[in-house]
N, C-alpha and C positions, 0 to 999 in steps of 0.2 A: 377566441381570446389564444394573445401569442404568452405562453409561459414561457421562462427559462429558468435555467438552474446550472449556478458555479458553485463550483468546491472546489477546495483546496487540500491538500494530507494536517498542513502545520500550521496551529498560530501565528508563526514567524512568514506564514505569503501569503502575500495582499490579493484581493478578488478582484482589483479597481481593473488591469485590463480587459480581461474571463465579461467580466460588466458591464464596458464602455462598449463591448466588442457586440453581445446580446441586445442595447442599448441599439446600434448598429444594426442595428438584425430587426428591431422593430418589434422585437419586448412589450408586452406590457408592464408585468411581473417577472421578477425575478425572486426566485428561491435559493438562498446563501447557504453555505454550511463549509464549517472547518472540522472535518471529520476525512477519515484512509477511506478509502473507496472501495476498503476488501471487508469493510463489515458494510454490512445485511443492510444495522438498524441505523438509520439517517433521516431523524424526527425532519426534518429541509425538505428532504426529498417524498420521504410520506407523506405530507403537506400535498405537494404539490401532484401526488398522483390523487387525492382522495379530488380535490376542485378539478378537476380536469375533466371537459360535458363530449361531446360530440362535435368537430372537427378543430376543438382544441391544436393547436400548435406547440411543440414538447421544443427549447431549441436548450440544446448544451454549443460552445465553442470548439470543442473535441469530448469524442462518445470518451473516452475510457474519462473522464471527470464525471461520467455517470453510471459508470463498470471499469473492474479488474480484468474481469474474469467477460470468455464468450459470451459460458453458460446465463450466466449477473445481465448483464447484456443484452441476453434474449430474451429472458423473461422480462425483464423492466422493461423494450421494446412489447414484446408481448400480451401488459399491463396496461400501455397505454393507446395499443389498439383497439383490443378489446372493449375504450371508453370510447374509442372511435373516434378516438385524435391519432395525429402524425407525431413523427417526428426530423426532425431536421440536425446537421447537426457539421456546423464551420466551418472547420480544419480543415474534413475529409469530404466534404461538399454533397450531404449522401440528403436523401428528400426519403422517408417511407411512404410517402404522399404519395408514391409513383413503385410501377413493378419495376420499375427498372432502379430505381433509389433503395428498395427492400432489396434483391437481387446484389447491387455493388455494398450494401449495410451488413448482409452475409459473408459475402465474399467477407471483406477490410475486417470485419471483428475472425474469422476462421484464420485470418496471415498476421492479426497484435498474435494472439494463444498460441500460434505457430512457437514466432516470432520468442514473446516470452517461457516457452518451454525447452526452446531452440538454448535463451541465453541458462534456463535452469541449469542444462543437460553440458552446454560449455564449462559454467564456474564444479561442476562436479566432476568433470575428466580436469580440470586445474586443477581443484584442492586434492585427489587421486592422486594427479601424480606429482605436486610437492610430496603428497604421504609416502614414495615409492622414492622419496627423493630423503629422505628420512625429516620431514620436516609436517611437522603439526600447527594445523589451528589457535589463535587464543591471541594475548597476549602473552610473552614474555611470563616463564617463570617470578615472579621474587625473590623470591629470595634461591640462593646457585648451590652447586653439591657441600661445600661447605660446610655452607653458615644451616641445612639439612640436619649437619649429619651435629651441628652444635646440638640446635633443638634438640635432638634426643638427646644428647647426655644429660640435656637439662634438665629434659621429660620426665629419663629414666633413670640417671642415674644420679641428680640433685634432686629428686623432686621438686620442683618447680610447679608449677600451677601456670594453667595455658593467659592464663593474663600479665600476669609478670615475666615469663618469654617472648611474646605479643605486641608488650610493652618496646624490653629492650631491643627487638628487631627495627620496631617503626611499623608491623605489619598485625593483620584484625587471628584472634583467634579460633578462628575460618583457615586458613593458613598454618597455622602452627598446629593445629588437629590434621592438614594433608599433607606437613612433614610429618 
């Protein structure tokens, strides 16, 4: 039997394009999920894996629909292989039912993981460069320097409550407390 797996990360994303591509590829049964690929606890993926038998095939539109990390992807493909089934990714034209397909699968997976690591590395470098220039990440402060001083004066000298000060400035108690 040919199974399909379609996944999107958020509820506002649509599965239609993936489902159509899987149907065009000859999929008999499609398992769908709206859940991030980072989590290993995906009920529909587990249901699909439990139903796999010898000579079945699992098809996805792109291999990142199945997993986000190379380790996770290899583990899932290994589970599929242990059940005697194959794996196909339409987007990358990978078919693990052949030796060449298995090689291509491992190469593509390694490249994808390398690229994700490079993105993280570049992001960290960019943040470090911004910090050197005096910029820090996150939202801009809600209270400016003068307002923070006024908050301290109201609290320390006027003995006003955090809630009252927060209402006066239109901020949360936590913001007043941090000031």
